[in-house]
N, C-alpha and C positions, 0 to 999 in steps of 0.2 A: 623390546617386546623380545623373548628370545623365540625360539624355532618350534619349542613345544607349544607355546600358548599360538603362536601365528598357524599353525597346523590345526590346533584346536578351533580358533575363531573362524579360518574358511570352511571346515568341514562342517559346523552348525550353520553356517550361514548360506551353504549349499543346499540344505535341506527344505524341500518346498511344502511339507506338510502341516506347518506353522509359519506364523509372521515371527520372525527372529525382530528380538528387541536387545539391542548392544547397550548396556550400560558401562561407561568408564567413570570412574570414582575412584578418588584417593582413599575415602572412607572406608575401610572393612566392613562395618557395622552397616552402613547402607547397603553394598554389596549382596550381605546375607540375608540381612530383611526381605530385599525385593526377589534373591533367587530363591526365598523359601513361599514368597506369596504369589511369585508368577510359574511355580512348579504347580499349582492348582488350577491356574489359568490354563485351558486345552489350546485356547487361542495363539499362543503364545510359545515361542523358544527361547531362553533368554541366555545371553553371552555376558559376563561379566568379565572385566578387565579394570585393575587396580591400577591407578596413577593417573596422571594428569592427560586428557584429549591431545596436548602439544606434543606429548611424547608419544602417541600410538596413531596420530592422524593417517600418515600412511598407509594403514590397515584397512582404512575404510576405501582408500581412493582407488583402488585396482580390485578385479575379483569379483566374488561375490558380496553383495551389499544387505546389510538389515534393511529390513522397512522401517525402523524407528532407532533412532542414537539419541539415548540418552545422558547428556554431556552433565557432570557435575563440575561446578567453576571454582571450585575453594580453592582460595589461594593462586588461581590461575586465570583472571579473567580476561584480562588483555590478549595473553597468548593463544587462551584458548578460543577466543573470538577470531583471532587471526587465524587459527586452524579452521575453522569452520569456514569462512569465506574461503581459503584454498580448498576444502573439499567441494565447496559447491562450483569452483570455479574447475574443479577438474573432473566434472559429472556426477557429484556423487545426489542421488534422488531421494534419498529417503528422508523422511521425516526427522526435524531435530526437536528434541526438548532440552531444555537448559534448567540447571538448576544453581542457586546462586544465593547469598545471603543480599546483596542490593546488587543495582545495574545504574552505573554510571551515563552520561549521557553519550559516549563512544560505543559503549556497551550494546545501547538501544539502537545506536543508528547502525551497527553491526548486526545484530537481529535482522533489523529490517532491511536492510541488503541481502542476507542470506535466506530470508524466509522462515525464518524458523517458528515452529507450529505452536509452542508453548513455554512458558517462564512460570517457574515454581520456585519458593522461596526455599533456604537451605532446610527449615526444619518440617518440611512437607512431609506429610505422612505416608509410608508405601501405599495405602489406598488412593492416596490422590494421585501419586506418580501411575500407577495402574490406571486410572480413568485417565491423564491425561494419555496415555499410550492408546487406549480406546479410542479418545476423540480425534487424535492424528490420524490413527489407520481409516476412520470413518469420513475422515475429511480427504481423503489424499485422491488425487487423480488417478483416472485409469492409465495404464501404460502409454507413454508417448504425449501426452498433455503436459502442458506446461502452465506455469503461475498467468497472473493477467499482466496483461500490459498495462502500467500505468501513468497516466498523463496528470499532472498537477497544476492547477489554475490558481496566481495568486496575483491578489490586487495591485497595483501600483499607489493607487487613490483609490477614496471612497466614490461610488456612482459611474464606475468607469465600465460596468457590463459584464465584469467577470463571469456572475451566473448565468446570463444569457449565451455566451459563447461556451460555458461549460456544456450546457445543455446539446448547444449544437455539435460540439464537440463530439459528444457520446452519440448523436444521432449520425453525425458522419462514418465513425468507427462503425457502428451498428450496421450501416447501407454497405460498408465495404464488407463485413463478415457475413452480411445477408440472415444475420441472427440477431434480433434485437433483444431477445430475453437472456443472451449472454454478457451485456453490457450493463455496468452497475454505476449510476451516479453516487456519489457519496457527499453529503452537506457536511463539513468540519466545525461549522461555525454553530457548535452547540445552544449558543446564547439568543443568537438574532438570525439563524439564518433564514433564508427564504427560499429555496430549491423547491421544496413540498409546493406553496404557493404559487410559483413560477408554473409548475404544470399540475396545477387543481388537483394535488394529491394529499392523503392524510400521513403524515408524519408517525412512523410506529417503531424508532427506534429509542428504547428504554434503556439508556445506559446507567440508571439506579440498579436495574435488575440483575445487572453482571459486575457491577463495581465491586472491588473487591475480589472476583474470582471471573476476571473476563474470559479465561478459559472455556466457561462453559458453553461462550458462544460458538456451538457448532454449527453445522449445515443446517439441521431441523430448525435448531431456533433464529437461527438468520434469516432463513425464508420465512420465519412467523414477523419479522419485524422489517420488512421489505414492501415497501408500495410497488404498485405496477400500473405504469402510464400504459394508456391504450396502445402503444405502437409496439408494447413489450417491455421497453425501457425499464431497468428493476431501479430503486429509489432508496436509499438509506440515509434517513435524516430523522431528527427529533424535534420534538415538540420545543417551542421557544420557550428561555425563561427569561425576559427581559429584567426582570429586577434583582436578577441571582447571577454569580458569578459563574462560570463554567468550572465544573469540577471534573471534568475527566483529564487525568495523567497519562503520561507515557505509555505506561504499560496498557492501559484500557485501550487509548486508541491504537497501540502496535496490534493487539489483539484481535481487534476488531477489524483493521485494513487485512490481517493474514486470513481472517476466514471469509472476507468478500475475495480478496486474491484466491484463495483455494477454490471458489463456486464459479468464478466470472473469467470470460475472455479477455475483457477489458474493464478497466476501474478509472472514473475520471472522478478528481477531486477538486472540490470546491473550497478552497481554506478561506479562514476568515482575515479580514483585515488586521486586526490587532494580532502581534506577533505572541504565539503561545511558548509555553517550555518545550512543549513538545514539536513543532513546527519544523526545523531544522530535522530533526528525525524522521518526520513524514518524507519531507522533501529527499532526504537520502535514499529513502526506498524508492522512489519514483522513477522511473526511465526517463522521463523528458518535464521538463517545470516550464510552463507559460508565463511570466509577467505580463498582466494586462495593464494597458493604461489607455487616455483617449488622447484626440488630437488637441492638445494644448500645450505650450510651453511648460508650465511648471510640473503637468502630469508625467511628459515626456521625460521631464532632468529626473524626476522622482524615479521612474522604471529605469533608466541609465545606474543611479544611485543602487537599486535594489538588486538589479540583476548583478550588477558588480560584487556587491557583497555576498549573494550566492554563489556566484565562480570561486570567487576568494575564498569559502568557505569550503567547498569541494573541488575546487581545482579544476573545474570542468568537466565532472561527472559526478549526475545527470548532466546531458546537455539541458542549459538554459539559454530562452530567448524570449525576445519582448514582441509582442501584438499590441499594437496600434491599431484601437478600435473606435468606432464613430468616426472614420476620416471622412474630411468633406473637401474636394480639389476645389481650391479657388485659383481662378484664373486671370481676376483683376483685382488690384487695391493691395493692401498690406496685410500682417499678419502670418502665421506659422504658414509655411509650405511644406510639401512632402518631403524635397531636397533638405529641409531645414532637419527637419526630424532624423532621416536618415544620416545625416550628419553627426547628431548628438547621439544615435543610440550605435553607429556604426556596425561591428559585426554581431552584435546582440539582437540585430532588426530580425524577427521571422516573417513579418509581413504588415500591410494593413487591410483592415476590416472595413468595409463603405457605411455610412451612417445610411439608417432607413427608420427613423424614428416610428413613422406610422406602423410597419409592418411590426416590429420590434413589440411595440406597445399591445397591437392587437394580439399577438400569439401570448403575451403575459396575459390579459386579461382573460383570454379564451383558454388559459389553460393548455394551451398548443405549441407546437416546435415550429419555427419560422419555414422549415421547410415543409411542412405537411400546409400549410396556408398558400405557400408561393414558391413551389419547386425551383423556378428560375431567379430567385432571387439572389441580390449583390452579397449581401451577408453570409449565405451560405458557401456561395461560390470562393469567395475571397477566402474563408476559415479553412474549405477541403484542402483548395490549393497550399495551405501553409501547412497544415498537417500530413498530407500525401508527401510532401518532398523531403519531409525532417526523416 
């Protein structure tokens, strides 16, 4: 970028009488159409830059920044995603909207890690891009606030108690923040999830209503799709479709989680046991991954295999650890012992959560959280110790 353009960009970004939208694209016609359209929008001030984001990213890393950055990734997807990650690392806090023909797995993972506000196809109309800018501005946090801290819970096997631990984890985080309304549980098992049943709530998330246009899920629509527990915890869960395969694609899941992240302080994900096309993408956008298993030899071995596979995929970031649920201390006789499980899991072990079948069953049957039934229970204390030391 030459000095004249640089001066123009920084001058435009410095004005505070309108929200600045910077559009970077190699397509001259797209820039011209957007500039003409946004000229009529008093809320926006547009800065257009012809070229690829990877060539001009340094201009957004320092000085005044736009409220919205629209990046056209045509012919430059991999380099542009890398540039976006660099911008976020450098402190860029504006909303980012991407335009591209397609998004592969690596690009989706990059979007999740960089908290991209929206994605539009390359043939998107000018009005669609303007509406995406409006949604991004409406969803933005006030100055100083950050995106949700995200914990992902993954089952190593069926019946290990992942959903119960996800609920209790949300309670622990909300208690620490002293604001239950700012923590959201998300049931990503769109076919047979039971989070809503565990909390005796009505699942309200309607994926079909935003399928094809997931960018429509702004803060107001999201609130309509949330259920609230008596404690104040929010739940995003869909009605079960036991005879139909889940139809959620990576773009829809990414957009949903981005909207939740824009709204809440903490986000706790309960992932399905069956691996989905988008599972790795979701995990890539999480701050910490917990693989949940139970205190049996096969389940502990499975947890080690799964955690190793996740770590191999991501290279250690985000952090991945194993929680051994339903732990029973044996003093006499044979069978699995605490030392044996620790030896198998090694440095993957986050800790053990004690078994309390009666209490957990009572909480599920009453639609309550174990801590609201018995504040001094071992399940809550063990899990809080694991979460707070992370």
